[in-house]
C-alpha positions as a printed NumPy array, in Angstrom:
array([[  0.124,  -0.051,   0.232],
       [  1.444,   3.321,  -1.111],
       [  1.721,   6.227,   1.158],
       [  0.256,   9.712,   0.309],
       [  3.616,  11.109,  -0.895],
       [  4.181,   8.226,  -3.239],
       [  0.725,   8.329,  -4.517],
       [  0.935,  12.171,  -5.315],
       [  4.364,  12.307,  -6.649],
       [  4.674,   8.778,  -7.767],
       [  5.406,   9.921, -11.543],
       [  8.297,  12.099, -10.241],
       [ 10.06 ,   9.657,  -7.949],
       [ 12.562,   6.838,  -8.631],
       [ 13.092,   4.021,  -6.272],
       [ 11.366,   3.663,  -3.025],
       [ 11.974,   4.409,   0.816],
       [ 11.4  ,   2.283,   3.726],
       [ 13.042,   4.438,   6.62 ],
       [ 10.51 ,   5.039,   9.272],
       [ 12.183,   7.975,  10.91 ],
       [ 13.188,  10.275,   7.949],
       [ 12.803,  10.932,   4.362],
       [ 15.266,  12.997,   2.232],
       [ 14.275,  14.349,  -1.04 ],
       [ 16.923,  15.373,  -3.535],
       [ 15.399,  17.144,  -6.424],
       [ 16.932,  17.952,  -9.647],
       [ 15.568,  21.152, -11.079],
       [ 16.759,  21.167, -14.742],
       [ 15.64 ,  24.665, -15.369],
       [ 17.718,  26.043, -12.692],
       [ 21.016,  24.608, -14.166],
       [ 21.687,  26.924, -17.   ],
       [ 20.837,  30.612, -17.638],
       [ 18.333,  30.05 , -20.379],
       [ 16.348,  27.59 , -18.313],
       [ 16.477,  29.658, -15.415],
       [ 14.976,  32.776, -17.407],
       [ 12.205,  30.415, -18.851],
       [ 11.448,  29.53 , -15.124],
       [ 11.256,  33.252, -14.187],
       [  9.183,  34.289, -17.08 ],
       [  6.627,  31.597, -16.065],
       [  6.199,  33.104, -12.667],
       [  6.099,  36.773, -13.788],
       [  3.831,  36.978, -16.959],
       [  6.681,  36.507, -19.622],
       [  8.573,  39.416, -18.095],
       [ 12.33 ,  39.799, -17.278],
       [ 11.599,  43.326, -15.703],
       [ 12.244,  42.266, -12.106],
       [ 14.841,  39.579, -12.792],
       [ 17.649,  40.835, -10.753],
       [ 19.43 ,  39.945,  -7.272],
       [ 17.111,  42.098,  -5.205],
       [ 14.05 ,  40.234,  -6.249],
       [ 15.637,  36.905,  -5.981],
       [ 16.978,  37.582,  -2.737],
       [ 13.495,  38.803,  -1.621],
       [ 11.852,  35.639,  -3.029],
       [ 14.292,  33.383,  -1.169],
       [ 13.866,  35.389,   2.13 ],
       [ 10.044,  34.988,   1.808],
       [ 10.252,  31.315,   1.354],
       [ 12.663,  30.827,   4.21 ],
       [ 10.545,  33.01 ,   6.674],
       [  7.338,  31.017,   5.594],
       [  8.975,  27.774,   6.189],
       [ 10.162,  28.99 ,   9.54 ],
       [  6.772,  30.425,  10.387],
       [  5.19 ,  27.214,   9.567],
       [  7.608,  25.208,  11.714],
       [  7.124,  27.554,  14.681],
       [  3.315,  27.162,  14.595],
       [  3.569,  23.458,  14.178],
       [  6.093,  23.223,  16.932],
       [  8.736,  21.632,  14.773],
       [ 12.396,  22.448,  15.469],
       [ 14.469,  24.218,  12.77 ],
       [ 18.258,  23.487,  13.071],
       [ 20.713,  25.556,  10.793],
       [ 23.596,  23.064,   9.835],
       [ 27.173,  24.041,   9.214],
       [ 29.397,  23.072,   6.255],
       [ 30.199,  19.391,   6.257],
       [ 27.827,  18.636,   9.134],
       [ 26.552,  15.195,   8.824],
       [ 22.813,  15.875,   8.72 ],
       [ 21.757,  12.352,   9.387],
       [ 23.773,  12.272,  12.61 ],
       [ 22.012,  15.561,  13.854],
       [ 18.675,  13.722,  13.126],
       [ 19.896,  10.517,  14.98 ],
       [ 20.874,  12.59 ,  18.026],
       [ 17.391,  14.458,  17.904],
       [ 15.609,  11.164,  17.655],
       [ 17.617,   9.795,  20.481],
       [ 16.373,  12.5  ,  22.904],
       [ 12.813,  13.231,  21.489],
       [  9.75 ,  11.197,  21.014],
       [  8.291,  11.919,  17.554],
       [  5.105,  11.001,  15.869],
       [  3.996,  10.728,  12.413],
       [  4.893,  13.402,  10.008],
       [  7.487,  16.229,   9.936],
       [  9.512,  16.087,  13.037],
       [ 12.599,  18.4  ,  12.256],
       [ 13.748,  20.555,   9.695],
       [ 17.564,  20.811,   8.9  ],
       [ 18.861,  23.816,   6.864],
       [ 21.917,  23.676,   4.87 ],
       [ 23.249,  25.797,   2.137],
       [ 24.042,  23.824,  -1.139],
       [ 27.014,  24.813,  -3.228],
       [ 26.003,  26.775,  -6.279]])
């Protein structure tokens, strides 16, 4: 029996998972890997306009997203941990699980900056 994540995103997923305490999703966003693709993505969001395509607007968008995730986590009482470079995220999660009882759903959000 498939879970709701697999049912909803089954056509986008490869493989399967059976880990009961965490799930890691690595996404490949092909439009974001070259300038032309990024511009196509931006235009889809902004009615085919490049008018606001600049660092200021990109930083604002990223900031809004981060604030919304953190606000949702605060309301949902889910801790957010900012991780450093080369920090082993699975160990952070294991340490958290060793000292906290968790239920079904998201129990922890680990934030890391990916190299660009």
